[in-house]
C-alpha positions in Angstrom: 58.6 53.1 62.4 56.9 55.7 60.4 55.4 58.6 61.8 51.7 57.3 62.2 52.9 54.5 63.9 54.7 56.6 66.2 51.5 58.7 67.3 49.7 55.9 67.2 51.4 54.2 70.4 51.5 57.4 72.1 47.3 57.9 71.3 46.6 54.1 72.0 47.7 55.1 75.2 45.8 58.2 76.0 42.8 56.4 75.1 43.1 53.7 77.4 44.3 56.2 80.0 41.6 58.3 79.5 38.7 55.3 79.8 40.5 53.9 82.6 40.0 57.0 84.8 37.0 57.7 83.8 35.9 54.1 84.8 37.1 55.1 88.2 35.4 57.9 88.6 38.0 60.8 88.2 37.6 64.2 86.3 39.1 65.9 83.3 41.6 67.5 85.3 43.1 64.1 86.1 42.9 62.6 82.9 44.8 65.8 81.4 47.6 65.5 83.8 47.7 62.0 83.3 47.6 61.6 79.6 51.3 63.3 79.1 54.6 62.6 81.7 55.3 65.2 83.5 58.4 66.5 81.8 60.4 65.1 78.6 64.1 66.1 77.9 65.6 65.9 75.1 69.7 65.7 74.3 72.2 65.8 72.0 74.8 63.7 72.8 78.5 64.0 71.1 80.8 61.1 70.6 84.5 61.0 69.3 83.9 57.8 67.2 87.3 55.4 66.4 88.0 56.9 63.2 88.5 60.2 64.7 84.9 61.8 63.5 82.6 63.5 65.8 78.8 61.8 65.7 76.2 63.7 67.4 73.1 61.1 68.8 69.7 62.4 70.0 68.5 61.1 73.4 65.8 61.1 75.6 64.1 60.8 79.0 60.8 61.1 80.1 59.8 60.7 83.3 55.4 60.3 83.7 54.6 60.8 87.0 56.5 61.5 90.2 53.6 61.6 92.4 54.2 58.7 94.3 57.9 58.6 93.9 60.8 58.5 91.9 60.3 57.6 88.7 62.2 54.6 87.2 62.3 52.8 83.8 65.1 51.5 80.8 67.1 52.9 78.3 67.2 51.4 74.9 69.5 51.7 72.6 67.6 51.5 68.8 67.7 53.1 65.3 63.5 53.7 65.8 63.8 55.1 69.3 61.5 58.1 68.7 60.1 61.5 71.3 56.1 59.6 71.5 57.3 56.1 71.7 59.3 57.3 75.0 56.7 58.9 76.3 54.1 56.4 75.8 56.6 53.7 77.3 57.2 56.1 80.1 53.2 55.7 80.7 53.7 52.0 80.4 55.9 52.2 83.1 53.7 54.2 85.7 51.0 51.4 84.9 53.9 48.5 85.9 54.2 50.2 89.1 50.9 50.5 89.8 50.0 47.0 89.1 53.1 45.4 91.3 52.6 48.0 94.3 56.0 49.8 93.7 56.5 52.8 95.1 57.9 54.8 91.9 56.5 56.9 88.8 57.0 55.5 85.5 60.4 56.9 83.3 62.0 55.9 80.3 65.3 56.8 78.0 66.2 56.3 74.6 68.7 57.3 72.3 68.9 56.9 68.5 71.7 54.5 67.2 72.5 51.0 66.1 74.2 49.1 68.6 75.1 46.6 65.8 77.3 49.0 64.4 79.3 50.6 67.0 82.5 49.1 68.5 82.7 48.7 72.5 84.9 51.7 72.8 82.1 54.1 70.7 78.9 52.0 72.8 80.8 52.9 76.1 81.5 57.1 75.2 78.2 57.0 74.1 76.7 55.8 77.5 78.4 57.8 79.1 77.8 60.8 77.4 73.8 60.3 78.0 74.4 59.8 81.3 76.5 63.2 81.8 73.0 64.5 79.3 70.6 63.9 81.7 72.6 63.9 84.7 70.6 66.9 86.0 67.6 64.7 86.7 68.7 61.5 87.4 69.3 60.0 90.5 68.2 57.2 93.5 65.6 59.7 94.4 64.7 61.0 91.4 65.0 58.6 88.3 66.1 55.7 88.5 67.3 54.1 84.7 67.6 50.4 83.5 68.2 48.0 81.1 66.4 47.9 77.9 66.3 46.7 73.9 69.9 46.7 73.4 71.2 47.5 76.6 72.8 45.4 78.8 74.7 45.1 82.3 77.9 46.7 80.8 76.5 49.9 79.5 74.6 49.9 83.1 77.5 49.8 84.8 79.6 52.3 82.9 76.4 54.8 83.3 77.1 53.9 86.6 80.0 55.0 87.1 79.8 58.5 85.0 77.0 59.0 87.3 79.5 58.6 90.4 82.3 60.7 89.1 80.0 63.2 88.5 78.3 63.6 91.8 81.8 62.5 93.0 80.5 59.5 95.7 79.6 56.0 94.8 75.9 55.5 94.4 74.6 52.0 93.3 70.9 52.9 93.6 71.5 55.4 90.9 70.5 52.4 88.4 69.5 48.3 88.6 70.4 45.8 85.9 73.9 46.4 86.7 76.7 43.4 86.8 76.6 41.7 90.7 79.9 43.0 91.5 79.0 46.5 91.0 75.6 45.8 93.7 73.3 44.1 90.9 70.5 42.1 91.4 70.7 37.9 91.3 67.5 37.6 89.4 67.8 40.3 87.2 68.9 39.0 84.1 66.1 36.9 84.3 63.8 39.3 85.6 61.3 39.7 83.1 61.5 36.3 81.3 60.3 34.5 84.3 57.7 37.0 85.3 55.7 36.0 81.8 56.5 32.3 82.4 54.1 32.8 86.2 51.6 34.8 83.8 51.3 31.7 81.5 51.2 29.5 84.6 48.1 31.7 85.5 46.4 32.1 82.1 46.9 28.2 81.3 45.2 27.5 84.9 42.3 29.3 84.0 42.0 27.5 80.7 42.2 23.9 82.2 45.5 23.2 80.3 48.7 22.4 81.7 51.9 23.5 80.8 53.4 20.4 80.2 53.3 19.7 76.6 51.8 23.1 76.3 52.8 24.5 72.5 54.3 27.8 73.0 54.9 30.5 69.9 57.6 33.1 70.6 58.4 36.0 68.5 61.0 37.4 69.4 64.3 36.3 70.7 66.2 38.6 72.2 66.7 38.4 76.4 62.9 38.2 77.4 62.3 36.0 74.5 65.4 33.4 74.6 65.0 32.6 78.5 61.4 32.4 78.0 61.9 29.7 75.9 64.5 28.1 77.9 62.6 28.4 81.0 59.0 26.6 78.7 61.5 24.0 77.5 62.7 23.1 80.9 59.0 22.9 82.3 58.3 20.2 79.8 56.2 22.3 77.1 56.6 21.9 73.7 58.0 25.8 72.0 57.3 25.1 68.5 57.7 28.4 67.4 60.3 31.2 66.9 61.5 34.3 65.3 64.2 37.2 65.0 64.2 40.0 62.6 65.7 37.6 60.0 62.3 35.4 60.1 61.0 32.3 61.8 60.9 29.0 62.7 58.2 26.0 63.3 58.4 22.5 64.2 55.1 20.8 65.3 56.8 18.7 67.7 59.0 21.3 69.3 62.6 22.9 68.2 65.7 22.0 70.1 65.5 24.7 71.9 69.3 24.6 73.8 70.7 24.2 70.2 69.1 27.2 69.7 70.0 29.4 72.6 73.8 27.8 71.8 73.7 29.3 68.6 71.9 32.7 68.8 74.3 35.4 68.7 74.6 38.9 71.3 71.2 40.4 69.7 69.2 37.1 69.7 69.4 36.4 65.7 69.7 32.1 65.1 67.1 32.1 62.0 69.8 33.6 59.3 72.0 29.6 59.8 68.9 28.0 58.5 67.1 27.7 55.3 63.6 26.1 56.4 61.8 29.5 58.1 58.2 30.9 57.7 57.9 34.8 58.0 56.8 36.3 61.1 53.3 36.9 60.0 53.2 33.3 59.7 54.3 32.2 62.9 51.9 34.4 64.3 48.9 32.9 63.2 50.4 29.3 64.0 47.6 27.3 65.7 49.0 27.2 69.5 48.2 27.0 73.3 49.8 30.2 74.4 51.7 33.0 71.8 53.9 35.2 73.2 54.8 38.3 71.6 58.4 39.0 73.0 59.5 41.6 70.0 57.9 45.1 69.0 55.2 47.4 68.6 52.0 46.4 66.6 52.5 43.4 65.8 48.4 42.0 66.3 46.9 43.9 64.4 42.9 44.1 63.0 43.9 42.6 59.9 45.5 39.5 61.2 43.8 39.4 65.0 40.8 37.5 63.7 43.2 34.5 62.3 44.9 34.2 66.2 45.0 30.8 67.0 46.8 30.9 70.5 44.1 30.0 73.2 46.3 32.6 75.3 48.0 35.3 74.0 50.7 37.2 76.2 52.6 40.1 76.2 56.3 40.2 76.6 56.8 43.5 74.5 56.0 46.5 75.1 52.6 47.1 72.8 52.1 44.4 70.5 48.8 44.3 70.3 46.9 47.3 68.8 43.4 48.1 70.4 41.5 47.3 67.5 43.6 43.7 67.9 42.5 43.7 71.3 38.8 43.8 70.9 38.7 41.2 68.2 40.4 38.8 70.6 38.9 39.5 73.4 35.4 38.9 71.7 36.9 35.9 70.3 37.5 34.8 74.1 41.4 34.5 73.4 42.6 35.5 77.5 44.7 38.0 76.7 47.7 39.1 79.6 48.9 42.8 78.6 52.4 43.8 78.5 52.0 46.3 81.8 51.0 43.4 83.5 52.6 40.2 81.8 56.1 42.1 81.3 56.5 43.6 84.9 58.8 41.3 86.4 61.8 43.2 85.0 60.6 46.7 87.0 59.4 44.3 90.5 63.5 43.2 90.4 64.9 46.3 89.1 62.8 47.5 92.6 64.3 44.6 94.9 67.8 45.6 93.4 67.3 49.3 94.3 66.0 48.0 97.9 69.3 46.4 98.4 71.2 49.2 97.3 70.0 50.7 99.6 70.0 48.4 102.5 73.5 47.5 101.8 72.1 43.7 102.4 71.8 41.4 99.2 69.3 38.4 99.2 70.0 35.1 97.1 68.1 33.8 93.9 65.4 31.6 95.9 64.5 34.8 97.8 64.4 37.2 95.1 62.2 34.4 92.8 60.0 34.1 95.6 59.4 37.9 96.1 58.6 38.3 92.4 56.4 35.3 92.0 54.4 36.4 95.3 54.1 39.8 93.3 53.7 38.6 90.0 50.7 36.5 91.2 48.9 39.0 93.0 49.5 42.0 90.1 47.6 38.9 88.1 44.5 38.1 90.2 43.8 41.9 90.9 43.7 42.8 87.2 41.8 39.4 86.3 39.2 40.7 89.0 38.2 43.5 87.7 38.5 42.6 84.1 35.6 39.6 85.4 33.5 41.9 87.9 34.1 45.2 85.8 33.2 43.4 82.4 36.5 45.2 81.0 38.6 43.3 78.4 42.2 42.8 80.7 44.1 45.4 78.8 41.9 48.3 80.3 41.3 46.2 83.5 45.3 46.4 83.6 45.4 50.3 83.3 42.6 50.6 85.4 44.5 48.7 88.7 47.8 50.6 87.2 46.5 54.0 87.4 44.9 54.2 90.1 47.4 54.1 92.4 49.7 57.2 91.1 45.9 59.1 90.9 45.3 58.6 94.4 48.8 60.5 95.2 48.1 63.4 92.6 44.8 63.5 94.6 45.8 63.4 98.5 48.9 66.1 97.3 46.5 68.5 95.9 48.4 68.3 92.7 44.5 68.2 90.9 
């Protein structure tokens, strides 16, 4: 990711935040507060590597706004992590929590590293080191981490254990996305994908398209993308295209999703096993009913947006569509379900996990899924209603829905 893209992600977010607050009637002082996180911590983490040498990693934790309650958001381990990206992601988490009406503000963390080139023990030492570095500003009533890109339930377990050692008491509510035996919630691992499925159902209903036999294209085959492919296949839809970092696969009749799921590695790579592949750029422009960007930022831009043939775009990734591309898709009548709405299933079920940890009572998976469905549909209806009545695109509508709760909390507290 180049420096321009790093800035663009944050700047684009700030532009829409300002537009949303202006539309809602807030003054400039509120806009200035909301455009930046309230605190950002940069840490240096020394890790003893397996060869005996010490390597120093850089990490971040951004807390956008805690007027509503503790901040909440994932920790990603990735070579492209940078401060502006983490800041933007924490703002998006505030919006997700606002749309879902959760008692949280947005947080986000990350470490610049490549887990694919690290051993299990090196990853454990890095995970524990990150918690030690940020331990003063996180906790079950301050800031609650969760899994994100290239982190998982095992990494959350190490982080929980390290935090419990520091605080000298067991604190399962400190972190979500944990293994079930350590207080994790049923349905958490699949939550983001299930939320996207619900959004696809709602969007196709508005377009009067039946999910059975609908043509689905999914960019990205990590946690969200692979589960989404599985759920779409099981629902009778035709997943005609998928991709990973190595390339993309396409079959107009529908791909053999169970086979691909069986062959993918732990980082979501599977296309490297095939010779007949297409590029990611070609994948995005396939003729389909639903396109789901589930990879990284800035994938649909002003350059390829005029060529998008999907009737519906549902953003499972964070920030996959630029502002100019959003305008182009909206003008072309393509229904865009934005990331802060479509991918909020993860934080909703993380909230359920935190609630279960706090009360010491755990729900079955059906109860989790039912509650998730109600909250996702309520969020979609709220955003679509703003889009329709205020004559704004779906992204701006989602920002208006998401920022309103935290802005009101700030106003009642008398901060501005």
